[in-house]
C-alpha positions as CSV (number, residue, x, y, z in Angstrom):
1,M,32.8,-12.0,-3.4
2,S,31.6,-11.9,-0.1
3,H,29.5,-15.4,0.3
4,D,26.2,-13.2,1.6
5,S,26.0,-11.1,-2.0
6,P,23.3,-11.6,-3.6
7,R,22.1,-14.7,-5.9
8,Q,22.6,-13.0,-9.8
9,S,19.8,-14.0,-12.3
10,L,20.2,-15.5,-15.6
11,G,19.2,-12.0,-17.9
12,S,17.7,-11.7,-20.9
13,D,20.5,-10.1,-22.7
14,D,23.1,-13.3,-21.8
15,V,20.6,-15.5,-23.0
16,E,20.2,-13.6,-26.7
17,R,24.2,-13.0,-26.5
18,F,24.3,-16.8,-26.0
19,T,21.9,-17.4,-28.9
20,K,22.9,-15.1,-31.3
21,Q,27.0,-17.0,-30.9
22,F,25.2,-20.5,-31.5
23,E,23.2,-19.1,-34.4
24,A,26.3,-17.9,-36.2
25,N,28.5,-20.8,-36.0
26,P,28.3,-23.5,-38.9
27,A,29.9,-26.3,-36.5
28,Y,27.5,-25.3,-33.9
29,R,24.4,-26.3,-36.1
30,L,25.9,-29.0,-38.0
31,A,26.4,-30.4,-34.5
32,Q,22.8,-29.6,-33.8
33,N,21.8,-31.4,-36.8
34,A,23.3,-34.8,-36.5
35,V,22.4,-35.0,-32.0
36,T,18.9,-33.8,-32.8
37,N,18.3,-36.9,-34.9
38,T,20.7,-39.7,-33.3
39,S,22.4,-40.3,-29.9
40,V,25.5,-37.9,-29.2
41,E,27.5,-41.3,-28.6
42,D,27.0,-42.4,-32.3
43,V,27.8,-38.6,-33.2
44,A,31.1,-38.5,-30.9
45,L,32.4,-41.9,-31.6
46,D,35.9,-41.7,-33.0
47,R,36.5,-43.8,-35.7
48,S,40.3,-44.0,-35.6
49,V,39.9,-44.9,-32.0
50,V,37.4,-47.8,-32.8
51,T,39.5,-49.0,-35.8
52,S,42.7,-49.5,-33.6
53,I,41.1,-51.3,-31.3
54,A,42.2,-55.5,-31.6
55,T,40.8,-57.6,-29.5
56,S,43.5,-60.7,-29.3
57,M,46.3,-60.8,-26.8
58,S,49.3,-62.0,-26.0
59,H,48.8,-63.5,-22.5
60,H,45.2,-64.8,-22.8
61,L,43.6,-66.6,-20.0
62,D,40.1,-67.6,-20.4
63,D,38.6,-70.4,-22.1
64,W,35.1,-70.4,-20.7
65,E,32.2,-68.9,-21.5
66,V,30.9,-65.5,-19.0
67,T,28.6,-65.4,-16.2
68,N,25.2,-63.6,-16.1
69,Q,24.3,-60.7,-13.2
70,K,21.2,-59.6,-14.9
71,Q,19.1,-57.1,-12.9
72,S,21.3,-57.3,-10.2
73,G,24.1,-55.4,-8.7
74,R,26.4,-58.3,-7.7
75,C,29.1,-57.7,-10.1
76,W,31.5,-57.8,-7.1
77,L,30.7,-61.4,-6.2
78,F,30.9,-62.4,-9.3
79,A,34.1,-61.1,-10.1
80,G,35.1,-63.0,-6.9
81,L,33.3,-66.1,-8.1
82,N,34.5,-65.7,-11.8
83,L,38.4,-65.6,-9.8
84,L,37.3,-68.9,-7.8
85,R,35.7,-71.1,-10.8
86,A,38.8,-71.1,-13.4
87,S,41.3,-72.5,-10.1
88,A,37.7,-74.5,-9.7
89,A,37.4,-75.9,-12.5
90,K,41.0,-76.8,-13.3
91,S,40.9,-79.3,-10.2
92,M,38.4,-80.7,-10.9
93,G,39.4,-81.5,-14.6
94,A,35.8,-80.3,-16.0
95,K,35.4,-78.0,-18.7
96,D,33.0,-75.0,-16.9
97,F,31.8,-75.0,-13.4
98,E,29.9,-72.4,-11.2
99,F,29.4,-71.1,-7.9
100,S,26.8,-70.2,-6.7
101,Q,26.1,-66.7,-6.8
102,N,22.5,-66.7,-5.1
103,Y,24.3,-68.6,-2.2
104,L,27.0,-65.7,-1.7
105,L,23.7,-62.8,-1.8
106,F,21.4,-64.7,0.3
107,W,24.1,-64.4,3.4
108,D,25.6,-60.9,2.2
109,K,21.8,-59.8,2.5
110,L,21.5,-61.5,5.7
111,E,25.1,-60.2,7.1
112,K,24.9,-56.8,5.6
113,A,21.2,-56.6,7.4
114,N,22.8,-56.7,11.0
115,F,26.1,-54.9,9.8
116,W,23.7,-52.0,9.5
117,L,21.9,-52.3,12.5
118,E,24.6,-52.3,14.5
119,A,25.6,-48.9,12.7
120,V,22.0,-47.8,13.4
121,I,22.3,-49.0,16.9
122,E,25.9,-47.2,17.5
123,T,24.9,-43.6,16.1
124,A,21.5,-43.8,17.9
125,D,22.5,-40.6,19.8
126,R,23.0,-38.8,16.4
127,D,20.2,-36.4,15.1
128,V,18.7,-38.0,12.0
129,D,19.7,-35.8,9.8
130,D,23.4,-35.9,11.0
131,R,25.1,-36.9,7.7
132,T,26.7,-40.1,8.5
133,V,22.8,-41.6,10.0
134,A,21.7,-39.8,6.7
135,H,24.6,-41.8,4.4
136,L,23.1,-45.1,6.2
137,L,19.4,-44.7,5.9
138,E,19.8,-44.1,2.1
139,N,21.7,-47.4,1.8
140,P,20.3,-49.6,3.8
141,I,20.7,-53.0,2.0
142,D,22.5,-52.2,-1.6
143,D,23.6,-55.3,-3.8
144,G,27.7,-53.4,-4.0
145,G,30.5,-55.0,-2.2
146,Q,34.2,-54.7,-2.3
147,W,36.8,-57.8,-2.2
148,N,37.3,-57.3,1.7
149,M,33.3,-58.4,1.9
150,F,33.7,-61.0,-0.4
151,V,36.4,-62.8,1.3
152,A,34.6,-62.3,4.8
153,L,31.7,-64.2,3.2
154,V,33.4,-66.8,1.8
155,A,35.5,-67.3,5.3
156,K,32.7,-67.6,7.0
157,H,29.6,-69.2,5.0
158,G,32.0,-71.1,2.4
159,L,30.4,-71.9,-1.2
160,V,28.4,-74.6,-3.0
161,P,28.2,-75.3,-6.6
162,K,25.3,-73.5,-8.8
163,S,23.4,-76.4,-8.9
164,A,23.2,-76.2,-5.1
165,M,21.2,-72.7,-5.0
166,P,20.3,-72.0,-8.6
167,E,19.1,-68.6,-9.2
168,T,16.0,-67.4,-8.6
169,H,13.7,-64.4,-10.3
170,S,15.1,-61.9,-7.4
171,S,18.4,-62.8,-7.5
172,S,18.5,-61.8,-11.1
173,K,16.0,-58.6,-10.4
174,T,17.0,-57.3,-7.3
175,A,15.0,-54.5,-7.2
176,G,11.5,-55.7,-5.4
177,M,13.5,-57.8,-2.9
178,N,15.4,-55.1,-1.9
179,R,12.8,-52.6,-1.2
180,S,11.0,-54.5,1.0
181,V,14.2,-55.3,3.4
182,A,15.1,-51.4,3.2
183,Q,11.5,-50.6,4.5
184,L,11.7,-53.1,6.8
185,L,15.4,-52.0,8.1
186,R,13.9,-48.4,8.0
187,R,11.4,-49.1,10.1
188,T,13.4,-51.1,12.1
189,A,15.7,-48.0,12.8
190,R,13.2,-46.1,13.6
191,D,12.0,-47.9,16.7
192,L,16.0,-48.5,17.8
193,R,16.4,-45.0,18.0
194,A,13.2,-44.3,20.0
195,A,14.0,-47.0,22.1
196,A,17.4,-45.6,22.2
197,A,15.9,-42.2,23.3
198,T,14.2,-43.7,26.3
199,G,17.3,-45.0,27.4
200,V,17.3,-48.7,27.3
201,S,19.8,-50.9,27.3
202,A,22.4,-52.1,24.5
203,D,21.0,-55.3,25.3
204,Q,17.4,-54.5,25.0
205,L,18.1,-52.3,21.4
206,R,20.2,-55.8,20.2
207,A,17.3,-58.0,21.2
208,K,14.5,-55.9,19.1
209,K,17.4,-56.1,16.0
210,V,17.5,-59.8,16.0
211,E,14.0,-59.7,16.0
212,S,13.9,-57.9,12.9
213,L,17.0,-59.8,11.8
214,E,14.4,-62.6,11.7
215,V,12.1,-61.4,9.5
216,V,14.7,-60.4,7.1
217,H,15.7,-64.0,6.7
218,R,12.4,-64.6,5.9
219,I,11.8,-62.1,3.6
220,L,15.1,-63.4,1.8
221,A,14.3,-66.9,2.1
222,I,11.0,-66.3,0.5
223,H,13.0,-64.7,-2.7
224,L,15.8,-66.3,-2.9
225,G,15.3,-69.8,-1.3
226,A,17.1,-71.4,2.0
227,P,21.0,-72.1,1.5
228,P,21.9,-75.8,1.7
229,S,23.8,-76.5,4.9
230,T,25.1,-79.9,3.1
231,V,26.3,-80.6,-1.0
232,Q,26.4,-83.7,-1.9
233,W,28.6,-82.8,-5.4
234,Q,29.1,-84.8,-9.0
235,W,30.2,-83.6,-12.1
236,Q,31.7,-85.6,-15.3
237,D,35.2,-84.4,-16.4
238,K,36.8,-83.5,-19.6
239,D,37.4,-86.9,-20.2
240,K,34.0,-88.0,-19.6
241,S,35.1,-89.4,-16.1
242,F,32.3,-89.5,-13.3
243,H,33.0,-88.2,-10.3
244,R,31.0,-87.9,-6.5
245,D,32.1,-86.0,-3.6
246,D,31.0,-86.9,-0.1
247,E,28.6,-84.6,1.9
248,T,29.9,-81.6,2.8
249,T,29.3,-78.7,4.1
250,P,29.2,-75.3,2.4
251,Q,32.3,-74.7,4.6
252,E,33.9,-77.5,3.9
253,F,33.4,-77.6,-0.1
254,A,35.1,-74.1,-0.6
255,P,38.9,-74.4,0.7
256,K,38.4,-77.8,-1.3
257,Y,37.4,-77.0,-4.6
258,A,38.0,-72.5,-4.8
259,G,42.0,-73.4,-5.1
260,L,42.6,-69.8,-4.2
261,E,43.5,-69.2,-0.4
262,L,41.5,-65.5,-0.2
263,T,43.7,-64.6,3.2
264,D,46.8,-64.3,0.8
265,Y,45.2,-61.6,-1.2
266,I,45.1,-57.9,-0.4
267,C,43.1,-54.9,-2.1
268,V,45.4,-52.0,-3.4
269,V,43.7,-48.8,-5.1
270,H,45.2,-45.7,-6.8
271,D,43.6,-42.7,-5.7
272,P,45.5,-39.6,-6.3
273,R,43.5,-37.0,-3.8
274,A,46.2,-34.8,-2.9
275,T,44.5,-35.9,0.6
276,S,45.4,-39.4,0.2
277,E,49.0,-40.7,0.7
278,V,51.0,-43.5,-1.3
279,G,51.9,-46.1,0.9
280,R,48.9,-45.7,3.5
281,T,46.1,-47.6,4.6
282,Y,42.8,-46.6,4.3
283,T,39.5,-47.8,5.6
284,V,35.4,-46.5,5.2
285,E,33.4,-46.0,8.3
286,H,30.7,-48.2,8.4
287,L,31.6,-50.1,5.1
288,G,31.6,-54.1,5.6
289,N,29.0,-56.6,5.6
290,V,29.9,-59.6,8.0
291,V,30.6,-57.8,11.9
292,D,33.6,-59.8,13.1
293,A,35.4,-60.1,10.2
294,P,38.5,-58.3,9.5
295,P,37.3,-54.7,8.3
296,V,37.8,-53.1,4.5
297,V,41.2,-51.6,4.4
298,Y,42.9,-50.5,1.2
299,L,46.4,-50.1,0.5
300,N,47.1,-46.8,-1.9
301,V,49.3,-47.0,-4.4
302,D,50.9,-45.2,-7.8
303,I,48.8,-46.4,-10.6
304,S,52.6,-47.6,-12.2
305,L,52.7,-50.0,-9.7
306,M,48.6,-51.0,-9.8
307,R,49.2,-51.8,-13.6
308,E,52.5,-53.9,-13.2
309,L,51.1,-56.0,-10.3
310,T,48.1,-56.5,-12.6
311,M,50.3,-57.4,-15.7
312,A,52.6,-59.8,-13.5
313,T,49.6,-61.8,-12.4
314,L,48.1,-62.2,-15.8
315,V,51.4,-62.8,-17.1
316,G,52.0,-65.6,-14.3
317,G,48.6,-67.3,-15.2
318,E,45.9,-66.0,-13.1
319,P,43.1,-63.8,-13.2
320,V,42.9,-60.2,-11.1
321,W,39.9,-59.0,-9.8
322,F,39.5,-55.3,-9.7
323,G,37.0,-51.8,-9.8
324,C,36.3,-49.0,-11.8
325,D,34.1,-46.9,-13.1
326,T,33.0,-48.8,-16.0
327,G,30.8,-46.4,-17.6
328,K,33.0,-43.5,-18.6
329,M,34.7,-43.8,-22.4
330,A,32.5,-47.0,-22.9
331,N,31.1,-48.6,-26.0
332,M,28.6,-51.3,-24.7
333,E,28.1,-52.4,-28.2
334,R,31.5,-53.2,-29.1
335,G,32.6,-53.6,-25.6
336,Y,35.2,-51.3,-25.6
337,W,36.9,-48.5,-23.4
338,D,39.4,-45.9,-24.2
339,E,39.6,-42.5,-22.6
340,H,39.3,-41.1,-26.3
341,L,36.9,-43.3,-27.2
342,Y,34.1,-40.2,-27.7
343,D,35.0,-36.7,-29.1
344,Y,32.5,-35.1,-26.7
345,D,34.6,-31.7,-26.2
346,G,34.5,-31.6,-30.4
347,V,30.9,-32.0,-30.4
348,Y,30.2,-29.5,-27.8
349,D,33.1,-27.1,-28.5
350,A,33.9,-27.2,-24.9
351,K,36.6,-28.9,-22.4
352,L,34.2,-31.3,-20.4
353,N,36.7,-33.6,-18.7
354,M,39.4,-33.2,-15.4
355,D,41.8,-35.5,-13.9
356,K,41.1,-38.4,-11.8
357,A,42.0,-36.9,-8.3
358,D,39.4,-33.6,-9.5
359,R,36.7,-36.3,-10.6
360,L,36.8,-37.8,-7.7
361,L,36.8,-34.9,-5.6
362,H,33.9,-33.0,-7.2
363,H,31.6,-36.3,-7.8
364,D,32.4,-36.9,-11.5
365,T,33.5,-40.2,-10.7
366,L,33.4,-43.4,-8.3
367,M,34.2,-47.3,-8.5
368,T,31.0,-48.3,-10.2
369,H,31.6,-52.0,-10.9
370,A,33.9,-55.1,-10.7
371,M,34.9,-57.3,-13.1
372,L,38.2,-59.6,-13.9
373,F,41.0,-58.6,-16.4
374,T,41.7,-62.8,-17.9
375,G,44.1,-61.3,-20.9
376,V,47.1,-58.7,-21.4
377,D,48.8,-57.3,-24.7
378,V,52.2,-56.8,-23.4
379,V,54.9,-55.2,-26.0
380,G,58.5,-55.0,-25.1
381,S,61.1,-57.0,-24.4
382,D,64.1,-57.4,-22.3
383,G,62.7,-55.8,-19.3
384,S,60.6,-52.6,-20.9
385,E,57.6,-54.9,-21.1
386,T,54.4,-52.7,-21.2
387,P,50.8,-53.4,-21.4
388,R,49.0,-52.5,-24.5
389,R,45.4,-53.4,-23.7
390,W,43.6,-55.6,-21.3
391,R,40.5,-58.4,-21.8
392,V,38.4,-58.3,-19.2
393,E,35.4,-60.8,-18.4
394,N,32.3,-59.1,-17.5
395,S,29.1,-60.2,-15.9
396,W,26.5,-58.8,-18.4
397,G,26.6,-61.9,-20.5
398,D,27.5,-63.0,-23.8
399,E,25.6,-61.0,-26.4
400,K,27.6,-58.1,-26.7
401,A,31.6,-57.4,-27.1
402,D,33.4,-60.7,-27.7
403,K,31.1,-63.2,-26.5
404,G,30.8,-61.0,-23.1
405,F,34.1,-60.5,-22.7
406,W,35.4,-56.4,-23.1
407,T,38.4,-55.1,-24.4
408,M,40.1,-52.0,-22.3
409,N,42.7,-49.7,-23.8
410,D,45.8,-49.1,-21.3
411,N,45.2,-45.2,-21.6
412,W,41.5,-45.9,-19.7
413,F,43.2,-48.4,-17.2
414,G,45.3,-45.3,-15.5
415,E,42.5,-42.8,-15.8
416,H,39.5,-45.3,-14.4
417,V,40.1,-48.0,-12.9
418,F,40.5,-48.0,-9.0
419,E,41.0,-50.8,-7.2
420,I,42.8,-54.0,-7.7
421,A,42.9,-57.8,-5.9
422,V,46.4,-59.3,-5.6
423,R,48.8,-61.6,-3.6
424,R,50.2,-59.7,-0.7
425,S,53.6,-61.5,-1.6
426,A,53.5,-59.3,-4.9
427,L,54.3,-56.1,-3.3
428,P,57.4,-54.5,-2.7
429,A,58.7,-55.2,0.5
430,E,58.0,-51.6,2.2
431,L,54.3,-52.1,1.1
432,Q,53.8,-55.0,2.4
433,Q,55.3,-53.7,6.2
434,A,52.9,-50.5,5.3
435,L,49.8,-53.0,5.3
436,E,50.5,-53.4,8.9
437,Q,49.7,-49.7,10.1
438,E,46.6,-48.5,11.7
439,P,44.4,-47.5,8.5
440,I,43.1,-43.9,8.3
441,V,39.0,-43.7,8.5
442,L,37.4,-42.1,5.6
443,P,33.8,-41.0,5.8
444,A,31.0,-43.3,5.2
445,W,30.1,-41.4,2.1
446,D,33.8,-41.6,0.6
447,P,34.1,-42.4,-3.0
448,M,36.7,-45.3,-1.8
449,G,33.4,-47.2,-0.6
450,A,30.9,-46.3,-3.8
451,L,31.7,-50.2,-5.1
452,A,29.2,-51.1,-2.2
453,H,26.5,-49.4,-3.1
């Protein structure tokens, strides 16, 4: 068909045929009666799948309460800190412990503002409707982030206990603060681009950038409070013994209590698109927060290896940070994920789904949420062990699911989990070597960078 052929309108005869076909089918009318009176999720929920899901696990790590990111997109920070809090509590002999999520949020916003303005300067010679420039202007200061961005923040700014910088109204509900910062940054982008068009030097542009960052810092301090420069930490352990630490900086506090060396971890993804090679490293243009930190790099692997790495890490006693498309085939009240949880095809008498690669290519999926695997139900023996279901620590509070811990059947893992952070040493030798290659650069809008937005 020629691309310049005229568009075809929807004809009245087509609509008449559609209506007759609908009215002639009793199943369609029954579905209409049901869905017009209740939610399609309740109608499509497959009871046989629901009754088959159990929350017990053969390997169960968590003995702590979940956290709550509330009305913010800080899931990646919560998941990262939830990974560290378990080892921190253990090293302190404490029953529970939380690092300050608000502290890292402050520094992430300020670092992102600088990172974003550097990208604006770098692209100042392009048209404002250039696709990359448009993508930057659309997403100046989102809450999201990636594993490498979490590592970069901890490496540069350290950590503090939650009591040293507790939550505020704006840390738990970031929309208003984000709106103000984004407006300021877009205004600064306009001024930087206008100045660049007159031929001013890069040094002059960066001087203007610093002026804007001072205002960003001011806005963040008003909304989130000022981050502490030192911490004096004291706590009571499980045996009621009291401990007090000397005054330390956040950069000293992090390695002392985090318990894990974050630079030992790398991010592996499952990207099944034909353009993405297994065993190759990738990065996404203009994705990051700390300018002088190592770039955000992914190693693409088969989903079977990702599953094996996750299971082995959990069996070895350590939780696993991961990113997924959380809204697919999910029941929020029960806290269940299963690829066949809802029979939408049966309700509509139509096939809706595509495979994972096609969903990525056609904008039907991307990474939307980061969480922590804290358990796995392993079946089989003598080298044939496989995961049947997974336990997940979410950061949406304890009112739903199993006091905030969700259950994921393994069929969902393969379809909707996209990345995990694991120790480099857990990879096969050839993939450890593959990490040394120069990463392929994906465009700024690629779905592999979506978790940051």
